[in-house]
mmCIF file as gemmi writes it, N, C-alpha and C atoms, coordinates in Angstrom:
data_model
loop_
_atom_site.group_PDB
_atom_site.id
_atom_site.type_symbol
_atom_site.label_atom_id
_atom_site.label_alt_id
_atom_site.label_comp_id
_atom_site.label_asym_id
_atom_site.label_entity_id
_atom_site.label_seq_id
_atom_site.pdbx_PDB_ins_code
_atom_site.Cartn_x
_atom_site.Cartn_y
_atom_site.Cartn_z
_atom_site.occupancy
_atom_site.B_iso_or_equiv
_atom_site.pdbx_formal_charge
_atom_site.auth_seq_id
_atom_site.auth_asym_id
_atom_site.pdbx_PDB_model_num
ATOM 1 N N . MET Axp A 1 ? -4.788 -94.641 23.843 1 0 ? 1 A 1
ATOM 2 C CA . MET Axp A 1 ? -5.424 -95.118 23.234 1 0 ? 1 A 1
ATOM 3 C C . MET Axp A 1 ? -4.278 -95.049 21.377 1 0 ? 1 A 1
ATOM 4 N N . GLU Axp A 2 ? -3.761 -94.877 21.183 1 0 ? 2 A 1
ATOM 5 C CA . GLU Axp A 2 ? -3.065 -94.649 20.105 1 0 ? 2 A 1
ATOM 6 C C . GLU Axp A 2 ? -2.535 -95.637 19.829 1 0 ? 2 A 1
ATOM 7 N N . ASN Axp A 3 ? -1.475 -95.897 21.242 1 0 ? 3 A 1
ATOM 8 C CA . ASN Axp A 3 ? -0.805 -97.001 21.168 1 0 ? 3 A 1
ATOM 9 C C . ASN Axp A 3 ? -1.337 -98.085 21.164 1 0 ? 3 A 1
ATOM 10 N N . LEU Axp A 4 ? -2.666 -98.645 21.396 1 0 ? 4 A 1
ATOM 11 C CA . LEU Axp A 4 ? -3.211 -99.9 21.52 1 0 ? 4 A 1
ATOM 12 C C . LEU Axp A 4 ? -3.599 -100.117 19.824 1 0 ? 4 A 1
ATOM 13 N N . SER Axp A 5 ? -4.099 -99.193 19.212 1 0 ? 5 A 1
ATOM 14 C CA . SER Axp A 5 ? -4.362 -99.499 17.799 1 0 ? 5 A 1
ATOM 15 C C . SER Axp A 5 ? -2.991 -99.628 17.04 1 0 ? 5 A 1
ATOM 16 N N . THR Axp A 6 ? -1.734 -99.205 17.714 1 0 ? 6 A 1
ATOM 17 C CA . THR Axp A 6 ? -0.831 -99.68 16.614 1 0 ? 6 A 1
ATOM 18 C C . THR Axp A 6 ? -0.177 -100.681 17.099 1 0 ? 6 A 1
ATOM 19 N N . SER Axp A 7 ? -0.43 -101.242 18.267 1 0 ? 7 A 1
ATOM 20 C CA . SER Axp A 7 ? -0.325 -102.668 18.931 1 0 ? 7 A 1
ATOM 21 C C . SER Axp A 7 ? -1.278 -103.439 17.978 1 0 ? 7 A 1
ATOM 22 N N . VAL Axp A 8 ? -2.325 -103.38 18.06 1 0 ? 8 A 1
ATOM 23 C CA . VAL Axp A 8 ? -2.857 -104.019 17.092 1 0 ? 8 A 1
ATOM 24 C C . VAL Axp A 8 ? -2.551 -104.439 15.838 1 0 ? 8 A 1
ATOM 25 N N . LEU Axp A 9 ? -2.524 -102.989 15.174 1 0 ? 9 A 1
ATOM 26 C CA . LEU Axp A 9 ? -2.139 -103.009 13.837 1 0 ? 9 A 1
ATOM 27 C C . LEU Axp A 9 ? -1.026 -103.933 13.808 1 0 ? 9 A 1
ATOM 28 N N . THR Axp A 10 ? 0.195 -103.927 14.833 1 0 ? 10 A 1
ATOM 29 C CA . THR Axp A 10 ? 1.487 -104.533 14.597 1 0 ? 10 A 1
ATOM 30 C C . THR Axp A 10 ? 1.473 -106.285 14.845 1 0 ? 10 A 1
ATOM 31 N N . ALA Axp A 11 ? 0.321 -106.287 15.643 1 0 ? 11 A 1
ATOM 32 C CA . ALA Axp A 11 ? 0.048 -107.812 15.893 1 0 ? 11 A 1
ATOM 33 C C . ALA Axp A 11 ? -0.65 -108.182 14.903 1 0 ? 11 A 1
ATOM 34 N N . LEU Axp A 12 ? -1.51 -107.54 14.15 1 0 ? 12 A 1
ATOM 35 C CA . LEU Axp A 12 ? -2.186 -108.351 12.846 1 0 ? 12 A 1
ATOM 36 C C . LEU Axp A 12 ? -1.632 -108.341 11.271 1 0 ? 12 A 1
ATOM 37 N N . GLN Axp A 13 ? -0.199 -107.391 11.279 1 0 ? 13 A 1
ATOM 38 C CA . GLN Axp A 13 ? 0.503 -107.58 10.211 1 0 ? 13 A 1
ATOM 39 C C . GLN Axp A 13 ? 0.714 -108.581 9.859 1 0 ? 13 A 1
ATOM 40 N N . PRO Axp A 14 ? 1.611 -110.051 10.459 1 0 ? 14 A 1
ATOM 41 C CA . PRO Axp A 14 ? 1.531 -111.274 9.553 1 0 ? 14 A 1
ATOM 42 C C . PRO Axp A 14 ? 0.474 -111.446 9.076 1 0 ? 14 A 1
ATOM 43 N N . THR Axp A 15 ? -0.712 -111.592 9.395 1 0 ? 15 A 1
ATOM 44 C CA . THR Axp A 15 ? -2.204 -112.078 8.983 1 0 ? 15 A 1
ATOM 45 C C . THR Axp A 15 ? -2.299 -111.152 7.647 1 0 ? 15 A 1
ATOM 46 N N . ILE Axp A 16 ? -2.64 -109.627 7.961 1 0 ? 16 A 1
ATOM 47 C CA . ILE Axp A 16 ? -2.852 -109.257 6.672 1 0 ? 16 A 1
ATOM 48 C C . ILE Axp A 16 ? -1.776 -109.686 5.44 1 0 ? 16 A 1
ATOM 49 N N . ASN Axp A 17 ? -0.602 -109.647 6.028 1 0 ? 17 A 1
ATOM 50 C CA . ASN Axp A 17 ? 0.29 -110.118 4.748 1 0 ? 17 A 1
ATOM 51 C C . ASN Axp A 17 ? -0.107 -111.402 4.102 1 0 ? 17 A 1
ATOM 52 N N . LYS Axp A 18 ? -0.075 -112.388 5.26 1 0 ? 18 A 1
ATOM 53 C CA . LYS Axp A 18 ? -0.714 -113.188 4.496 1 0 ? 18 A 1
ATOM 54 C C . LYS Axp A 18 ? -1.725 -113.426 3.72 1 0 ? 18 A 1
ATOM 55 N N . ILE Axp A 19 ? -2.629 -112.735 4.022 1 0 ? 19 A 1
ATOM 56 C CA . ILE Axp A 19 ? -4.239 -112.651 3.214 1 0 ? 19 A 1
ATOM 57 C C . ILE Axp A 19 ? -3.845 -112.211 1.985 1 0 ? 19 A 1
ATOM 58 N N . ASN Axp A 20 ? -2.944 -110.828 1.899 1 0 ? 20 A 1
ATOM 59 C CA . ASN Axp A 20 ? -2.432 -110.131 0.479 1 0 ? 20 A 1
ATOM 60 C C . ASN Axp A 20 ? -1.685 -111.412 -0.005 1 0 ? 20 A 1
ATOM 61 N N . GLU Axp A 21 ? -1.132 -111.902 0.135 1 0 ? 21 A 1
ATOM 62 C CA . GLU Axp A 21 ? 0.11 -112.666 -0.423 1 0 ? 21 A 1
ATOM 63 C C . GLU Axp A 21 ? -0.922 -113.973 -1.151 1 0 ? 21 A 1
ATOM 64 N N . ASN Axp A 22 ? -1.936 -114.603 0.066 1 0 ? 22 A 1
ATOM 65 C CA . ASN Axp A 22 ? -2.084 -115.971 -0.79 1 0 ? 22 A 1
ATOM 66 C C . ASN Axp A 22 ? -3.437 -115.695 -1.137 1 0 ? 22 A 1
ATOM 67 N N . VAL Axp A 23 ? -4.061 -114.506 -0.847 1 0 ? 23 A 1
ATOM 68 C CA . VAL Axp A 23 ? -5.763 -114.359 -1.65 1 0 ? 23 A 1
ATOM 69 C C . VAL Axp A 23 ? -6.026 -113.456 -2.538 1 0 ? 23 A 1
ATOM 70 N N . VAL Axp A 24 ? -5.356 -112.192 -2.17 1 0 ? 24 A 1
ATOM 71 C CA . VAL Axp A 24 ? -5.932 -110.958 -3.002 1 0 ? 24 A 1
ATOM 72 C C . VAL Axp A 24 ? -4.794 -110.824 -4.384 1 0 ? 24 A 1
ATOM 73 N N . ASN Axp A 25 ? -3.917 -111.162 -3.763 1 0 ? 25 A 1
ATOM 74 C CA . ASN Axp A 25 ? -2.809 -110.934 -4.977 1 0 ? 25 A 1
ATOM 75 C C . ASN Axp A 25 ? -2.943 -112.104 -6.474 1 0 ? 25 A 1
ATOM 76 N N . PRO Axp A 26 ? -3.485 -113.037 -5.844 1 0 ? 26 A 1
ATOM 77 C CA . PRO Axp A 26 ? -3.69 -114.193 -6.924 1 0 ? 26 A 1
ATOM 78 C C . PRO Axp A 26 ? -4.973 -114.011 -7.793 1 0 ? 26 A 1
ATOM 79 N N . ILE Axp A 27 ? -6.037 -113.408 -6.848 1 0 ? 27 A 1
ATOM 80 C CA . ILE Axp A 27 ? -7.025 -112.817 -7.293 1 0 ? 27 A 1
ATOM 81 C C . ILE Axp A 27 ? -6.773 -111.766 -8.319 1 0 ? 27 A 1
ATOM 82 N N . LEU Axp A 28 ? -6.286 -110.751 -8.281 1 0 ? 28 A 1
ATOM 83 C CA . LEU Axp A 28 ? -6.098 -109.832 -8.861 1 0 ? 28 A 1
ATOM 84 C C . LEU Axp A 28 ? -5.033 -110.358 -10.296 1 0 ? 28 A 1
ATOM 85 N N . THR Axp A 29 ? -4.186 -110.938 -10.352 1 0 ? 29 A 1
ATOM 86 C CA . THR Axp A 29 ? -3.338 -111.696 -10.976 1 0 ? 29 A 1
ATOM 87 C C . THR Axp A 29 ? -4.427 -112.296 -12.428 1 0 ? 29 A 1
ATOM 88 N N . LEU Axp A 30 ? -5.064 -113.067 -11.478 1 0 ? 30 A 1
ATOM 89 C CA . LEU Axp A 30 ? -6.083 -113.381 -11.694 1 0 ? 30 A 1
ATOM 90 C C . LEU Axp A 30 ? -7.196 -112.796 -13.074 1 0 ? 30 A 1
ATOM 91 N N . PHE Axp A 31 ? -7.606 -111.684 -11.988 1 0 ? 31 A 1
ATOM 92 C CA . PHE Axp A 31 ? -8.542 -110.587 -13.216 1 0 ? 31 A 1
ATOM 93 C C . PHE Axp A 31 ? -7.701 -110.069 -14.151 1 0 ? 31 A 1
ATOM 94 N N . PHE Axp A 32 ? -6.642 -109.563 -13.83 1 0 ? 32 A 1
ATOM 95 C CA . PHE Axp A 32 ? -5.474 -108.889 -14.955 1 0 ? 32 A 1
ATOM 96 C C . PHE Axp A 32 ? -5.452 -109.916 -16.058 1 0 ? 32 A 1
ATOM 97 N N . ALA Axp A 33 ? -5.311 -111.285 -15.631 1 0 ? 33 A 1
ATOM 98 C CA . ALA Axp A 33 ? -4.868 -112.073 -17.255 1 0 ? 33 A 1
ATOM 99 C C . ALA Axp A 33 ? -6.695 -112.398 -18.001 1 0 ? 33 A 1
ATOM 100 N N . ILE Axp A 34 ? -7.686 -112.373 -17.49 1 0 ? 34 A 1
ATOM 101 C CA . ILE Axp A 34 ? -8.747 -112.756 -17.728 1 0 ? 34 A 1
ATOM 102 C C . ILE Axp A 34 ? -8.93 -110.9 -18.531 1 0 ? 34 A 1
ATOM 103 N N . ALA Axp A 35 ? -8.611 -110.261 -18.267 1 0 ? 35 A 1
ATOM 104 C CA . ALA Axp A 35 ? -8.842 -108.621 -18.689 1 0 ? 35 A 1
ATOM 105 C C . ALA Axp A 35 ? -7.844 -108.792 -20.011 1 0 ? 35 A 1
ATOM 106 N N . LEU Axp A 36 ? -6.547 -109.299 -20.227 1 0 ? 36 A 1
ATOM 107 C CA . LEU Axp A 36 ? -5.352 -109.398 -21.455 1 0 ? 36 A 1
ATOM 108 C C . LEU Axp A 36 ? -5.913 -110.398 -21.839 1 0 ? 36 A 1
ATOM 109 N N . LEU Axp A 37 ? -6.716 -111.399 -21.459 1 0 ? 37 A 1
ATOM 110 C CA . LEU Axp A 37 ? -7.268 -112.429 -22.56 1 0 ? 37 A 1
ATOM 111 C C . LEU Axp A 37 ? -8.892 -111.729 -23.298 1 0 ? 37 A 1
ATOM 112 N N . VAL Axp A 38 ? -9.461 -110.961 -22.878 1 0 ? 38 A 1
ATOM 113 C CA . VAL Axp A 38 ? -10.544 -109.97 -23.737 1 0 ? 38 A 1
ATOM 114 C C . VAL Axp A 38 ? -9.76 -109.059 -24.356 1 0 ? 38 A 1
ATOM 115 N N . PHE Axp A 39 ? -8.774 -108.415 -24.374 1 0 ? 39 A 1
ATOM 116 C CA . PHE Axp A 39 ? -8.074 -107.52 -24.731 1 0 ? 39 A 1
ATOM 117 C C . PHE Axp A 39 ? -7.572 -108.359 -26.529 1 0 ? 39 A 1
ATOM 118 N N . ILE Axp A 40 ? -6.899 -109.55 -26.323 1 0 ? 40 A 1
ATOM 119 C CA . ILE Axp A 40 ? -6.358 -110.509 -27.156 1 0 ? 40 A 1
ATOM 120 C C . ILE Axp A 40 ? -7.54 -110.601 -28.007 1 0 ? 40 A 1
ATOM 121 N N . TRP Axp A 41 ? -8.82 -111.241 -27.407 1 0 ? 41 A 1
ATOM 122 C CA . TRP Axp A 41 ? -9.668 -111.712 -28.266 1 0 ? 41 A 1
ATOM 123 C C . TRP Axp A 41 ? -10.289 -110.681 -29.128 1 0 ? 41 A 1
ATOM 124 N N . GLY Axp A 42 ? -10.545 -109.599 -28.395 1 0 ? 42 A 1
ATOM 125 C CA . GLY Axp A 42 ? -10.631 -108.372 -29.027 1 0 ? 42 A 1
ATOM 126 C C . GLY Axp A 42 ? -10.171 -107.891 -30.232 1 0 ? 42 A 1
ATOM 127 N N . ALA Axp A 43 ? -8.621 -108.033 -29.889 1 0 ? 43 A 1
ATOM 128 C CA . ALA Axp A 43 ? -7.719 -107.662 -31.254 1 0 ? 43 A 1
ATOM 129 C C . ALA Axp A 43 ? -7.887 -108.803 -32.554 1 0 ? 43 A 1
ATOM 130 N N . PHE Axp A 44 ? -7.755 -110.121 -31.994 1 0 ? 44 A 1
ATOM 131 C CA . PHE Axp A 44 ? -7.932 -110.996 -32.94 1 0 ? 44 A 1
ATOM 132 C C . PHE Axp A 44 ? -9.393 -110.605 -33.772 1 0 ? 44 A 1
ATOM 133 N N . THR Axp A 45 ? -10.15 -110.749 -33.128 1 0 ? 45 A 1
ATOM 134 C CA . THR Axp A 45 ? -11.808 -110.505 -33.872 1 0 ? 45 A 1
ATOM 135 C C . THR Axp A 45 ? -11.62 -109.026 -34.499 1 0 ? 45 A 1
ATOM 136 N N . TYR Axp A 46 ? -11.166 -107.979 -34.4 1 0 ? 46 A 1
ATOM 137 C CA . TYR Axp A 46 ? -11.254 -107.059 -35.179 1 0 ? 46 A 1
ATOM 138 C C . TYR Axp A 46 ? -10.051 -107.146 -36.375 1 0 ? 46 A 1
ATOM 139 N N . ILE Axp A 47 ? -9.053 -107.871 -36.149 1 0 ? 47 A 1
ATOM 140 C CA . ILE Axp A 47 ? -8.061 -108.628 -37.322 1 0 ? 47 A 1
ATOM 141 C C . ILE Axp A 47 ? -8.901 -109.01 -38.15 1 0 ? 47 A 1
ATOM 142 N N . ALA Axp A 48 ? -9.608 -110.32 -37.848 1 0 ? 48 A 1
ATOM 143 C CA . ALA Axp A 48 ? -9.709 -111.75 -38.424 1 0 ? 48 A 1
ATOM 144 C C . ALA Axp A 48 ? -11.088 -111.351 -39.092 1 0 ? 48 A 1
ATOM 145 N N . HIS Axp A 49 ? -11.515 -110.155 -38.646 1 0 ? 49 A 1
ATOM 146 C CA . HIS Axp A 49 ? -13.276 -110.344 -39.208 1 0 ? 49 A 1
ATOM 147 C C . HIS Axp A 49 ? -13.123 -108.545 -39.864 1 0 ? 49 A 1
ATOM 148 N N . ALA Axp A 50 ? -11.56 -107.802 -40.446 1 0 ? 50 A 1
ATOM 149 C CA . ALA Axp A 50 ? -11.569 -106.549 -40.842 1 0 ? 50 A 1
ATOM 150 C C . ALA Axp A 50 ? -12.59 -106.36 -41.908 1 0 ? 50 A 1
ATOM 151 N N . ASP Axp A 51 ? -12.982 -107.283 -42.829 1 0 ? 51 A 1
ATOM 152 C CA . ASP Axp A 51 ? -14.139 -106.881 -43.62 1 0 ? 51 A 1
ATOM 153 C C . ASP Axp A 51 ? -16.039 -106.862 -43.474 1 0 ? 51 A 1
ATOM 154 N N . ASP Axp A 52 ? -16.135 -107.242 -42.039 1 0 ? 52 A 1
ATOM 155 C CA . ASP Axp A 52 ? -17.327 -106.605 -41.6 1 0 ? 52 A 1
ATOM 156 C C . ASP Axp A 52 ? -17.536 -105.63 -40.567 1 0 ? 52 A 1
ATOM 157 N N . SER Axp A 53 ? -18.044 -104.627 -40.444 1 0 ? 53 A 1
ATOM 158 C CA . SER Axp A 53 ? -18.274 -103.354 -39.6 1 0 ? 53 A 1
ATOM 159 C C . SER Axp A 53 ? -18.444 -103.629 -38.501 1 0 ? 53 A 1
ATOM 160 N N . THR Axp A 54 ? -19.232 -105.026 -38.209 1 0 ? 54 A 1
ATOM 161 C CA . THR Axp A 54 ? -19.89 -105.001 -36.859 1 0 ? 54 A 1
ATOM 162 C C . THR Axp A 54 ? -19.04 -106.248 -35.884 1 0 ? 54 A 1
ATOM 163 N N . LYS Axp A 55 ? -18.544 -106.767 -37.065 1 0 ? 55 A 1
ATOM 164 C CA . LYS Axp A 55 ? -17.406 -107.338 -35.885 1 0 ? 55 A 1
ATOM 165 C C . LYS Axp A 55 ? -16.43 -106.74 -35.663 1 0 ? 55 A 1
ATOM 166 N N . ARG Axp A 56 ? -16.018 -105.834 -36.522 1 0 ? 56 A 1
ATOM 167 C CA . ARG Axp A 56 ? -14.592 -104.675 -36.278 1 0 ? 56 A 1
ATOM 168 C C . ARG Axp A 56 ? -15.308 -103.938 -35.358 1 0 ? 56 A 1
ATOM 169 N N . SER Axp A 57 ? -16.086 -103.684 -34.701 1 0 ? 57 A 1
ATOM 170 C CA . SER Axp A 57 ? -16.903 -102.815 -33.905 1 0 ? 57 A 1
ATOM 171 C C . SER Axp A 57 ? -16.876 -103.791 -32.562 1 0 ? 57 A 1
ATOM 172 N N . GLU Axp A 58 ? -17.468 -104.756 -32.579 1 0 ? 58 A 1
ATOM 173 C CA . GLU Axp A 58 ? -16.968 -105.814 -31.309 1 0 ? 58 A 1
ATOM 174 C C . GLU Axp A 58 ? -15.639 -105.679 -30.901 1 0 ? 58 A 1
ATOM 175 N N . GLY Axp A 59 ? -14.737 -106.154 -31.745 1 0 ? 59 A 1
ATOM 176 C CA . GLY Axp A 59 ? -13.175 -106.514 -31.537 1 0 ? 59 A 1
ATOM 177 C C . GLY Axp A 59 ? -13.068 -105.571 -30.888 1 0 ? 59 A 1
ATOM 178 N N . GLY Axp A 60 ? -13.19 -103.932 -31.307 1 0 ? 60 A 1
ATOM 179 C CA . GLY Axp A 60 ? -12.692 -102.586 -30.88 1 0 ? 60 A 1
ATOM 180 C C . GLY Axp A 60 ? -13.338 -102.314 -29.052 1 0 ? 60 A 1
ATOM 181 N N . LYS Axp A 61 ? -14.628 -102.793 -29.454 1 0 ? 61 A 1
ATOM 182 C CA . LYS Axp A 61 ? -14.981 -102.588 -28.044 1 0 ? 61 A 1
ATOM 183 C C . LYS Axp A 61 ? -14.539 -103.744 -26.953 1 0 ? 61 A 1
ATOM 184 N N . GLY Axp A 62 ? -14.364 -104.746 -27.585 1 0 ? 62 A 1
ATOM 185 C CA . GLY Axp A 62 ? -13.037 -106.008 -26.276 1 0 ? 62 A 1
ATOM 186 C C . GLY Axp A 62 ? -12.081 -105.1 -26.208 1 0 ? 62 A 1
ATOM 187 N N . MET Axp A 63 ? -11.525 -104.787 -27.039 1 0 ? 63 A 1
ATOM 188 C CA . MET Axp A 63 ? -9.971 -103.976 -27.074 1 0 ? 63 A 1
ATOM 189 C C . MET Axp A 63 ? -10.182 -102.9 -25.841 1 0 ? 63 A 1
ATOM 190 N N . LEU Axp A 64 ? -10.946 -102.424 -25.81 1 0 ? 64 A 1
ATOM 191 C CA . LEU Axp A 64 ? -11.476 -101.453 -25.14 1 0 ? 64 A 1
ATOM 192 C C . LEU Axp A 64 ? -11.772 -102.069 -23.52 1 0 ? 64 A 1
ATOM 193 N N . TYR Axp A 65 ? -12.86 -102.733 -23.566 1 0 ? 65 A 1
ATOM 194 C CA . TYR Axp A 65 ? -12.875 -103.306 -22.435 1 0 ? 65 A 1
ATOM 195 C C . TYR Axp A 65 ? -11.704 -103.658 -21.557 1 0 ? 65 A 1
ATOM 196 N N . GLY Axp A 66 ? -10.733 -104.643 -22.254 1 0 ? 66 A 1
ATOM 197 C CA . GLY Axp A 66 ? -9.704 -105.289 -21.943 1 0 ? 66 A 1
ATOM 198 C C . GLY Axp A 66 ? -9.146 -104.441 -21.452 1 0 ? 66 A 1
ATOM 199 N N . ILE Axp A 67 ? -8.462 -103.042 -21.93 1 0 ? 67 A 1
ATOM 200 C CA . ILE Axp A 67 ? -7.464 -101.865 -21.62 1 0 ? 67 A 1
ATOM 201 C C . ILE Axp A 67 ? -8.013 -101.534 -20.092 1 0 ? 67 A 1
ATOM 202 N N . ILE Axp A 68 ? -9.493 -101.298 -20.118 1 0 ? 68 A 1
ATOM 203 C CA . ILE Axp A 68 ? -10.029 -100.798 -19.215 1 0 ? 68 A 1
ATOM 204 C C . ILE Axp A 68 ? -10.008 -101.981 -17.824 1 0 ? 68 A 1
ATOM 205 N N . GLY Axp A 69 ? -10.224 -102.845 -17.756 1 0 ? 69 A 1
ATOM 206 C CA . GLY Axp A 69 ? -9.98 -103.645 -17.054 1 0 ? 69 A 1
ATOM 207 C C . GLY Axp A 69 ? -8.665 -103.826 -16.349 1 0 ? 69 A 1
ATOM 208 N N . MET Axp A 70 ? -7.296 -103.982 -17.327 1 0 ? 70 A 1
ATOM 209 C CA . MET Axp A 70 ? -6.16 -103.981 -17.321 1 0 ? 70 A 1
ATOM 210 C C . MET Axp A 70 ? -5.901 -102.874 -16.261 1 0 ? 70 A 1
ATOM 211 N N . PHE Axp A 71 ? -6.101 -101.516 -16.516 1 0 ? 71 A 1
ATOM 212 C CA . PHE Axp A 71 ? -6.214 -100.241 -16.086 1 0 ? 71 A 1
ATOM 213 C C . PHE Axp A 71 ? -6.696 -100.373 -14.453 1 0 ? 71 A 1
ATOM 214 N N . ILE Axp A 72 ? -7.617 -100.501 -14.131 1 0 ? 72 A 1
ATOM 215 C CA . ILE Axp A 72 ? -8.103 -100.909 -13.017 1 0 ? 72 A 1
ATOM 216 C C . ILE Axp A 72 ? -7.86 -102.107 -12.062 1 0 ? 72 A 1
ATOM 217 N N . MET Axp A 73 ? -7.235 -102.972 -12.199 1 0 ? 73 A 1
ATOM 218 C CA . MET Axp A 73 ? -6.526 -104.079 -11.984 1 0 ? 73 A 1
ATOM 219 C C . MET Axp A 73 ? -5.336 -103.652 -11.583 1 0 ? 73 A 1
ATOM 220 N N . PHE Axp A 74 ? -4.618 -102.886 -12.436 1 0 ? 74 A 1
ATOM 221 C CA . PHE Axp A 74 ? -3.494 -102.577 -11.936 1 0 ? 74 A 1
ATOM 222 C C . PHE Axp A 74 ? -3.429 -101.13 -11.093 1 0 ? 74 A 1
ATOM 223 N N . SER Axp A 75 ? -4.354 -100.045 -11.051 1 0 ? 75 A 1
ATOM 224 C CA . SER Axp A 75 ? -4.734 -99.706 -9.986 1 0 ? 75 A 1
ATOM 225 C C . SER Axp A 75 ? -4.917 -100.144 -8.574 1 0 ? 75 A 1
ATOM 226 N N . VAL Axp A 76 ? -5.619 -101.182 -8.904 1 0 ? 76 A 1
ATOM 227 C CA . VAL Axp A 76 ? -6.067 -101.688 -7.397 1 0 ? 76 A 1
ATOM 228 C C . VAL Axp A 76 ? -4.628 -102.047 -6.981 1 0 ? 76 A 1
ATOM 229 N N . PHE Axp A 77 ? -4.122 -102.9 -7.825 1 0 ? 77 A 1
ATOM 230 C CA . PHE Axp A 77 ? -2.94 -103.579 -7.17 1 0 ? 77 A 1
ATOM 231 C C . PHE Axp A 77 ? -1.963 -102.333 -6.334 1 0 ? 77 A 1
ATOM 232 N N . GLY Axp A 78 ? -2.045 -101.312 -6.852 1 0 ? 78 A 1
ATOM 233 C CA . GLY Axp A 78 ? -1.17 -100.113 -6.675 1 0 ? 78 A 1
ATOM 234 C C . GLY Axp A 78 ? -1.783 -99.608 -5.294 1 0 ? 78 A 1
ATOM 235 N N . ILE Axp A 79 ? -3.266 -99.396 -5.208 1 0 ? 79 A 1
ATOM 236 C CA . ILE Axp A 79 ? -3.641 -98.968 -3.879 1 0 ? 79 A 1
ATOM 237 C C . ILE Axp A 79 ? -3.606 -100.314 -2.694 1 0 ? 79 A 1
ATOM 238 N N . ILE Axp A 80 ? -3.906 -101.018 -2.96 1 0 ? 80 A 1
ATOM 239 C CA . ILE Axp A 80 ? -3.832 -102.077 -2.244 1 0 ? 80 A 1
ATOM 240 C C . ILE Axp A 80 ? -2.195 -102.435 -1.364 1 0 ? 80 A 1
ATOM 241 N N . ASN Axp A 81 ? -1.314 -102.062 -2.385 1 0 ? 81 A 1
ATOM 242 C CA . ASN Axp A 81 ? 0.463 -102.255 -1.915 1 0 ? 81 A 1
ATOM 243 C C . ASN Axp A 81 ? 0.418 -100.776 -1.184 1 0 ? 81 A 1
ATOM 244 N N . LEU Axp A 82 ? 0.14 -99.833 -1.243 1 0 ? 82 A 1
ATOM 245 C CA . LEU Axp A 82 ? 0.159 -98.44 -1.236 1 0 ? 82 A 1
ATOM 246 C C . LEU Axp A 82 ? -0.727 -98.618 1.073 1 0 ? 82 A 1
ATOM 247 N N . ILE Axp A 83 ? -1.807 -98.911 0.321 1 0 ? 83 A 1
ATOM 248 C CA . ILE Axp A 83 ? -2.183 -99.191 2.209 1 0 ? 83 A 1
ATOM 249 C C . ILE Axp A 83 ? -1.886 -100.036 3.21 1 0 ? 83 A 1
ATOM 250 N N . ALA Axp A 84 ? -0.951 -101.223 2.368 1 0 ? 84 A 1
ATOM 251 C CA . ALA Axp A 84 ? -0.132 -102.311 3.385 1 0 ? 84 A 1
ATOM 252 C C . ALA Axp A 84 ? 1.157 -101.442 3.6 1 0 ? 84 A 1
ATOM 253 N N . SER Axp A 85 ? 1.439 -101.055 2.592 1 0 ? 85 A 1
ATOM 254 C CA . SER Axp A 85 ? 3.099 -100.357 3.371 1 0 ? 85 A 1
ATOM 255 C C . SER Axp A 85 ? 2.814 -98.811 3.953 1 0 ? 85 A 1
ATOM 256 N N . THR Axp A 86 ? 1.743 -98.701 4.202 1 0 ? 86 A 1
ATOM 257 C CA . THR Axp A 86 ? 1.445 -97.419 4.844 1 0 ? 86 A 1
ATOM 258 C C . THR Axp A 86 ? 0.709 -98.133 6.448 1 0 ? 86 A 1
ATOM 259 N N . VAL Axp A 87 ? 0.19 -99.561 6.199 1 0 ? 87 A 1
ATOM 260 C CA . VAL Axp A 87 ? -0.039 -100.049 7.12 1 0 ? 87 A 1
ATOM 261 C C . VAL Axp A 87 ? 1.504 -100.283 8.191 1 0 ? 87 A 1
ATOM 262 N N . GLN Axp A 88 ? 1.88 -100.959 7.677 1 0 ? 88 A 1
ATOM 263 C CA . GLN Axp A 88 ? 3.489 -101.482 8.16 1 0 ? 88 A 1
ATOM 264 C C . GLN Axp A 88 ? 4.197 -100.48 8.371 1 0 ? 88 A 1
ATOM 265 N N . GLY Axp A 89 ? 4.301 -99.19 8.339 1 0 ? 89 A 1
ATOM 266 C CA . GLY Axp A 89 ? 5.237 -98.487 8.253 1 0 ? 89 A 1
ATOM 267 C C . GLY Axp A 89 ? 4.69 -97.744 9.719 1 0 ? 89 A 1
ATOM 268 N N . LEU Axp A 90 ? 3.2 -98.021 10.381 1 0 ? 90 A 1
ATOM 269 C CA . LEU Axp A 90 ? 2.983 -97.616 11.58 1 0 ? 90 A 1
ATOM 270 C C . LEU Axp A 90 ? 3.824 -98.007 12.918 1 0 ? 90 A 1
């Protein structure tokens, strides 16, 4: 039974690699870019409206959300690559 599952994973490996390269990685890159833009917009708002405490607070939140988003996307990228390399090593 173990040989059957290994052979199925081996047969599916090219398909998994194509999905990873053509679908998952571009989506993760897009989300990372969006998180980076949120961070940059937050920094711009924070600096441009330094005299308004409400806008400074909004800018700080934008920077925080951008950093959290980038961290999540980087973590997802690492987990997907870990899973892909584990499946590939079978």
